[in-house]
KOLTOR-912043 format. One record per residue (C-alpha): residue in one letter; x, y, z. Coordinates in steps of 0.25 Angstrom, whole numbers, padded with zeros to 4 digits, always signed. Example, Ala and Ser with C-alpha at 12.3 -4.5 7.8 and 13.67 -1.06 7.14 Angstrom:
2
A+0049-0018+0031 S+0055-0004+0029 
//
This chain:
166
X+0000+0000+0000 X+0005+0014-0003 X+0000+0028+0002 X+0002+0042+0001 X-0003+0049+0014 X-0003+0063+0018 X+0004+0064+0032 X+0002+0075+0042 X+0013+0074+0053 X+0014+0081+0066 X+0023+0073+0074 X+0036+0081+0069 X+0029+0094+0066 X+0039+0102+0074 X+0050+0098+0063 X+0042+0103+0051 X+0049+0115+0045 X+0062+0112+0053 X+0066+0100+0045 X+0067+0097+0031 X+0059+0084+0033 X+0047+0086+0042 X+0033+0088+0036 X+0019+0089+0042 X+0012+0085+0030 X+0018+0075+0020 X+0014+0063+0011 X+0018+0050+0015 X+0020+0039+0004 X+0018+0025+0010 X+0019+0011+0006 X+0014-0001+0015 X+0014-0016+0016 X+0005-0023+0025 X+0013-0036+0026 X+0016-0038+0011 X+0031-0033+0012 X+0040-0028+0023 X+0054-0022+0025 X+0062-0028+0014 X+0052-0024+0003 X+0049-0010+0009 X+0064-0007+0010 X+0067-0012-0004 X+0054-0005-0010 X+0057+0008-0003 X+0072+0008-0008 X+0067+0005-0022 X+0057+0016-0022 X+0067+0027-0017 X+0078+0023-0025 X+0072+0018-0039 X+0059+0026-0039 X+0063+0039-0032 X+0077+0037-0037 X+0083+0042-0024 X+0098+0039-0022 X+0100+0027-0014 X+0112+0033-0007 X+0104+0044-0002 X+0094+0035+0005 X+0096+0031+0020 X+0087+0020+0026 X+0084+0020+0041 X+0080+0007+0049 X+0074+0005+0063 X+0086+0003+0072 X+0085-0012+0073 X+0078-0016+0060 X+0090-0024+0054 X+0081-0030+0044 X+0078-0016+0037 X+0093-0012+0039 X+0097-0025+0032 X+0087-0023+0020 X+0092-0008+0018 X+0107-0013+0019 X+0107-0026+0012 X+0096-0026+0002 X+0094-0012-0002 X+0109-0009+0000 X+0109+0003+0008 X+0123+0004+0016 X+0121+0002+0031 X+0127+0015+0034 X+0115+0022+0027 X+0105+0014+0035 X+0101+0021+0048 X+0095+0013+0060 X+0085+0022+0068 X+0077+0020+0080 X+0062+0019+0084 X+0060+0034+0082 X+0064+0035+0068 X+0062+0021+0062 X+0051+0014+0069 X+0036+0016+0066 X+0025+0015+0075 X+0017+0010+0082 X+0006+0020+0081 X+0002+0021+0095 X+0007+0012+0106 X+0006-0001+0098 X+0004-0007+0084 X+0012-0009+0071 X+0026-0003+0070 X+0039-0006+0065 X+0053-0001+0061 X+0055+0009+0049 X+0066+0011+0038 X+0067+0025+0032 X+0073+0029+0020 X+0081+0043+0021 X+0085+0051+0010 X+0099+0059+0011 X+0096+0073+0006 X+0111+0076+0006 X+0122+0081+0015 X+0118+0096+0012 X+0107+0093+0023 X+0114+0094+0036 X+0103+0090+0045 X+0104+0075+0046 X+0088+0073+0048 X+0086+0082+0036 X+0096+0075+0027 X+0091+0061+0028 X+0076+0062+0024 X+0067+0051+0027 X+0059+0048+0014 X+0053+0034+0017 X+0050+0026+0030 X+0047+0011+0029 X+0040+0006+0041 X+0041-0009+0044 X+0028-0012+0052 X+0032-0025+0059 X+0029-0024+0074 X+0016-0022+0082 X+0020-0013+0094 X+0013-0018+0107 X+0009-0010+0119 X+0019-0018+0127 X+0031-0013+0119 X+0033-0026+0110 X+0034-0026+0095 X+0030-0039+0090 X+0031-0041+0075 X+0018-0040+0066 X+0015-0052+0057 X+0012-0043+0045 X+0023-0033+0044 X+0020-0021+0035 X+0027-0008+0029 X+0023+0006+0031 X+0031+0016+0023 X+0031+0031+0022 X+0038+0040+0012 X+0037+0055+0012 X+0032+0060-0001 X+0038+0074+0001 X+0051+0069+0006 X+0052+0059-0006 X+0049+0071-0015 X+0059+0080-0009 X+0070+0070-0010 
//
């Protein structure tokens, strides 16, 4: 399934106008799998789209993975061919989605960042997130446990304005 959804975001509204990357209103392009494919396919297809359809230079793309997601790291490094030095491991705040509320579906993320060039001195503005791949594989429980779900899914989001700007 694919979507183009209008988004109004207020969680980081204090940053709008102060950074080159924060917006309150934007369009989010999404693609979803409800158990039909998972990490390997999502990563491969995202890479294919940004490098062969959008023609972005591969050496300007920097994937991130959740800190202990060795599977996603391995796919980026061994299958896609991104050097390990260009793959960043990030914590829960940056690379883990959900759950919405105290419990429910959630999982690690893998983002694709675009290097806008060394002329941009602020690190957070230089590497612009253009796509977030969410691997929904856990069901967070009220007791703090995270059992794996039987039917893993994909929930991705790519900012139309950011991709257009790049």
